[in-house]
VEXKOL-56721 format. One record per residue: x, y, z of N, C-alpha, C, O in turn. Coordinates in nm, 2 decimals. Layout:
VEXKOL-56721
REC    n_x    n_y    n_z   ca_x   ca_y   ca_z    c_x    c_y    c_z    o_x    o_y    o_z
REC      X      Y      Z      X      Y      Z      X      Y      Z      X      Y      Z
...
***
This chain:
VEXKOL-56721
REC    n_x    n_y    n_z   ca_x   ca_y   ca_z    c_x    c_y    c_z    o_x    o_y    o_z
REC   2.00  -0.61   0.37   1.98  -0.75   0.39   1.91  -0.77   0.52   1.83  -0.86   0.54
REC   1.95  -0.70   0.62   1.90  -0.72   0.75   1.75  -0.68   0.76   1.68  -0.74   0.83
REC   1.71  -0.58   0.68   1.57  -0.55   0.67   1.49  -0.66   0.62   1.38  -0.69   0.67
REC   1.53  -0.73   0.52   1.46  -0.84   0.46   1.45  -0.95   0.56   1.35  -1.02   0.56
REC   1.55  -0.98   0.64   1.55  -1.08   0.74   1.44  -1.04   0.85   1.38  -1.13   0.90
REC   1.43  -0.91   0.88   1.33  -0.87   0.98   1.19  -0.89   0.92   1.10  -0.93   1.00
REC   1.17  -0.87   0.79   1.04  -0.90   0.73   1.01  -1.05   0.75   0.89  -1.08   0.78
REC   1.11  -1.13   0.72   1.08  -1.28   0.73   1.04  -1.31   0.87   0.95  -1.40   0.89
REC   1.10  -1.25   0.97   1.07  -1.28   1.11   0.93  -1.23   1.15   0.86  -1.30   1.22
REC   0.88  -1.12   1.09   0.75  -1.07   1.12   0.64  -1.15   1.06   0.54  -1.17   1.12
REC   0.66  -1.19   0.94   0.56  -1.27   0.86   0.60  -1.41   0.85   0.71  -1.45   0.84
REC   0.50  -1.50   0.87   0.52  -1.64   0.85   0.49  -1.67   0.70   0.37  -1.68   0.67
REC   0.59  -1.68   0.62   0.57  -1.70   0.48   0.57  -1.85   0.45   0.66  -1.92   0.48
REC   0.45  -1.90   0.41   0.43  -2.04   0.39   0.48  -2.08   0.25   0.52  -2.20   0.22
REC   0.46  -1.99   0.15   0.49  -2.03   0.01   0.57  -1.91  -0.05   0.51  -1.80  -0.05
REC   0.68  -1.93  -0.11   0.76  -1.83  -0.18   0.72  -1.83  -0.32   0.70  -1.94  -0.38
REC   0.71  -1.71  -0.39   0.67  -1.71  -0.53   0.78  -1.77  -0.62   0.90  -1.77  -0.59
REC   0.73  -1.82  -0.73   0.83  -1.87  -0.83   0.89  -1.75  -0.91   0.84  -1.64  -0.91
REC   1.00  -1.78  -0.97   1.08  -1.68  -1.04   1.00  -1.61  -1.15   1.00  -1.49  -1.17
REC   0.92  -1.69  -1.23   0.85  -1.63  -1.34   0.74  -1.54  -1.29   0.70  -1.44  -1.35
REC   0.69  -1.56  -1.17   0.59  -1.47  -1.11   0.65  -1.34  -1.07   0.60  -1.23  -1.09
REC   0.77  -1.35  -1.01   0.85  -1.23  -0.97   0.88  -1.14  -1.09   0.86  -1.02  -1.09
REC   0.93  -1.21  -1.20   0.96  -1.14  -1.32   0.84  -1.08  -1.39   0.85  -0.97  -1.44
REC   0.72  -1.14  -1.38   0.60  -1.08  -1.43   0.56  -0.96  -1.36   0.52  -0.86  -1.42
REC   0.57  -0.96  -1.23   0.54  -0.84  -1.15   0.64  -0.73  -1.18   0.60  -0.61  -1.20
REC   0.77  -0.76  -1.19   0.87  -0.66  -1.22   0.84  -0.60  -1.36   0.84  -0.47  -1.37
REC   0.81  -0.68  -1.46   0.78  -0.63  -1.59   0.66  -0.54  -1.59   0.66  -0.44  -1.66
REC   0.56  -0.58  -1.52   0.44  -0.50  -1.52   0.46  -0.36  -1.45   0.41  -0.26  -1.50
REC   0.54  -0.36  -1.34   0.57  -0.23  -1.28   0.66  -0.15  -1.37   0.63  -0.02  -1.37
REC   0.75  -0.20  -1.44   0.84  -0.13  -1.53   0.75  -0.06  -1.64   0.77   0.06  -1.67
REC   0.65  -0.13  -1.69   0.57  -0.08  -1.80   0.46   0.02  -1.75   0.41   0.10  -1.83
REC   0.42   0.01  -1.63   0.31   0.09  -1.57   0.35   0.17  -1.45   0.26   0.20  -1.37
REC   0.48   0.20  -1.44   0.52   0.27  -1.32   0.46   0.41  -1.30   0.44   0.49  -1.40
REC   0.42   0.44  -1.18   0.36   0.57  -1.15   0.21   0.57  -1.17   0.15   0.68  -1.14
REC   0.15   0.47  -1.22   0.00   0.47  -1.25  -0.08   0.41  -1.14  -0.19   0.46  -1.12
REC  -0.03   0.32  -1.07  -0.11   0.24  -0.97  -0.06   0.25  -0.83   0.06   0.27  -0.81
REC  -0.15   0.24  -0.73  -0.11   0.22  -0.60  -0.10   0.07  -0.58  -0.12  -0.01  -0.67
REC  -0.05   0.02  -0.46  -0.02  -0.12  -0.44  -0.13  -0.21  -0.47  -0.12  -0.31  -0.55
REC  -0.25  -0.19  -0.41  -0.36  -0.28  -0.43  -0.41  -0.28  -0.57  -0.45  -0.38  -0.62
REC  -0.42  -0.16  -0.62  -0.47  -0.15  -0.76  -0.37  -0.21  -0.86  -0.41  -0.27  -0.96
REC  -0.24  -0.21  -0.83  -0.14  -0.28  -0.91  -0.17  -0.43  -0.91  -0.16  -0.49  -1.01
REC  -0.19  -0.48  -0.79  -0.22  -0.62  -0.78  -0.35  -0.66  -0.86  -0.35  -0.77  -0.92
REC  -0.45  -0.58  -0.86  -0.57  -0.61  -0.93  -0.55  -0.60  -1.08  -0.63  -0.67  -1.15
REC  -0.46  -0.53  -1.13  -0.44  -0.51  -1.28  -0.33  -0.60  -1.33  -0.30  -0.59  -1.45
REC  -0.27  -0.69  -1.25  -0.16  -0.78  -1.30  -0.22  -0.87  -1.41  -0.34  -0.91  -1.41
REC  -0.14  -0.90  -1.51  -0.19  -0.99  -1.62  -0.22  -1.13  -1.58  -0.31  -1.20  -1.64
REC  -0.16  -1.18  -1.47  -0.19  -1.31  -1.42  -0.23  -1.30  -1.27  -0.16  -1.23  -1.19
REC  -0.34  -1.36  -1.23  -0.39  -1.35  -1.10  -0.31  -1.43  -1.00  -0.25  -1.53  -1.03
REC  -0.29  -1.37  -0.88  -0.22  -1.44  -0.77  -0.28  -1.40  -0.64  -0.35  -1.31  -0.63
REC  -0.24  -1.48  -0.54  -0.29  -1.44  -0.40  -0.22  -1.31  -0.36  -0.11  -1.28  -0.39
REC  -0.30  -1.23  -0.28  -0.25  -1.10  -0.24  -0.13  -1.12  -0.15  -0.03  -1.04  -0.15
REC  -0.12  -1.23  -0.07  -0.01  -1.25   0.02   0.12  -1.28  -0.06   0.23  -1.23  -0.02
REC   0.10  -1.35  -0.17   0.22  -1.38  -0.26   0.27  -1.25  -0.32   0.39  -1.22  -0.33
REC   0.17  -1.16  -0.36   0.21  -1.03  -0.42   0.28  -0.95  -0.32   0.37  -0.88  -0.35
REC   0.23  -0.95  -0.19   0.30  -0.87  -0.09   0.44  -0.91  -0.06   0.53  -0.83  -0.04
REC   0.47  -1.04  -0.07   0.61  -1.09  -0.06   0.69  -1.04  -0.17   0.81  -0.99  -0.14
REC   0.65  -1.04  -0.29   0.72  -0.99  -0.41   0.74  -0.84  -0.39   0.85  -0.79  -0.41
REC   0.63  -0.77  -0.35   0.64  -0.62  -0.34   0.74  -0.58  -0.23   0.82  -0.49  -0.26
REC   0.74  -0.65  -0.12   0.84  -0.62  -0.02   0.98  -0.65  -0.06   1.07  -0.57  -0.03
REC   1.00  -0.75  -0.14   1.13  -0.78  -0.19   1.18  -0.67  -0.28   1.29  -0.62  -0.27
REC   1.09  -0.63  -0.38   1.13  -0.52  -0.47   1.15  -0.39  -0.40   1.24  -0.31  -0.44
REC   1.07  -0.36  -0.30   1.09  -0.24  -0.23   1.22  -0.23  -0.15   1.29  -0.13  -0.16
REC   1.25  -0.34  -0.08   1.37  -0.34   0.01   1.50  -0.36  -0.07   1.61  -0.34  -0.03
REC   1.49  -0.42  -0.20   1.61  -0.43  -0.28   1.63  -0.30  -0.36   1.73  -0.30  -0.43
REC   1.55  -0.20  -0.35   1.57  -0.08  -0.41   1.53  -0.07  -0.56   1.58   0.01  -0.64
REC   1.45  -0.16  -0.60   1.40  -0.17  -0.74   1.28  -0.08  -0.76   1.26  -0.03  -0.87
REC   1.20  -0.07  -0.66   1.08   0.01  -0.67   1.07   0.11  -0.56   1.14   0.10  -0.46
REC   0.99   0.22  -0.57   0.97   0.31  -0.47   0.82   0.35  -0.47   0.75   0.33  -0.57
REC   0.78   0.40  -0.35   0.64   0.44  -0.34   0.64   0.59  -0.30   0.71   0.63  -0.21
REC   0.57   0.67  -0.38   0.57   0.82  -0.35   0.47   0.85  -0.24   0.40   0.76  -0.19
REC   0.46   0.98  -0.21   0.38   1.01  -0.09   0.23   0.99  -0.12   0.15   0.99  -0.03
REC   0.19   0.98  -0.25   0.05   0.95  -0.28   0.02   0.80  -0.28  -0.09   0.76  -0.29
REC   0.13   0.72  -0.26   0.11   0.58  -0.26   0.13   0.51  -0.39   0.11   0.39  -0.40
REC   0.17   0.58  -0.50   0.19   0.53  -0.63   0.32   0.46  -0.64   0.42   0.50  -0.58
REC   0.32   0.34  -0.71   0.44   0.26  -0.72   0.52   0.29  -0.85   0.45   0.30  -0.95
REC   0.65   0.30  -0.84   0.73   0.33  -0.96   0.86   0.25  -0.96   0.92   0.23  -0.86
REC   0.90   0.21  -1.08   1.02   0.14  -1.10   1.14   0.24  -1.10   1.13   0.34  -1.17
REC   1.24   0.21  -1.01   1.35   0.31  -1.01   1.49   0.25  -1.04   1.59   0.32  -1.05
REC   1.50   0.12  -1.05   1.62   0.05  -1.07   1.67   0.07  -1.21   1.59   0.05  -1.31
REC   1.79   0.12  -1.23   1.85   0.15  -1.36   1.99   0.10  -1.37   2.08   0.17  -1.33
REC   2.01  -0.02  -1.42   2.15  -0.08  -1.42   2.24  -0.01  -1.51   2.36  -0.01  -1.48
REC   2.20   0.05  -1.62   2.29   0.12  -1.71   2.34   0.24  -1.64   2.46   0.27  -1.65
REC   2.26   0.31  -1.56   2.31   0.43  -1.49   2.41   0.39  -1.38   2.51   0.46  -1.36
REC   2.39   0.28  -1.32   2.48   0.22  -1.22   2.61   0.19  -1.28   2.72   0.23  -1.22
REC   2.61   0.13  -1.40   2.74   0.10  -1.47   2.82   0.22  -1.50   2.94   0.23  -1.49
REC   2.75   0.33  -1.55   2.81   0.45  -1.58   2.88   0.51  -1.46   2.99   0.56  -1.46
REC   2.81   0.51  -1.34   2.86   0.57  -1.22   2.98   0.49  -1.17   3.08   0.54  -1.12
REC   2.97   0.36  -1.18   3.08   0.27  -1.13   3.21   0.29  -1.22   3.32   0.26  -1.17
REC   3.19   0.33  -1.34   3.30   0.35  -1.43   3.38   0.47  -1.40   3.49   0.49  -1.45
REC   3.32   0.57  -1.33   3.39   0.69  -1.30   3.48   0.68  -1.18   3.43   0.65  -1.07
REC   3.61   0.69  -1.20   3.71   0.67  -1.09   3.69   0.76  -0.97   3.72   0.72  -0.85
REC   3.64   0.88  -0.99   3.63   0.97  -0.87   3.50   0.94  -0.79   3.48   1.00  -0.68
REC   3.42   0.84  -0.83   3.31   0.81  -0.75   3.33   0.67  -0.68   3.23   0.62  -0.61
REC   3.44   0.61  -0.69   3.47   0.48  -0.63   3.49   0.50  -0.48   3.54   0.60  -0.43
REC   3.45   0.40  -0.40   3.47   0.39  -0.26   3.61   0.36  -0.23   3.67   0.28  -0.30
REC   3.67   0.41  -0.13   3.80   0.38  -0.09   3.81   0.29   0.02   3.93   0.26   0.07
***
């Protein structure tokens, strides 16, 4: 959370994206993970948006652990809530 606050301090965000826009970007990355780099991903989105708005969404997804960028720069969806539920159900993996 502190990293996200640091991003806010570095950038002057004038307009935050709407929820439907964030969900559209999430859905597109889930369906096309590993195919595009950041700018190419923005260019192929089903709905056009300003690049600055896309960068706000991208930074949010990156710092929340939902996406990752490999060393070639390709973006991939990594969040798996079903796997998290399975791990949380195992008593020997719980934090004490």
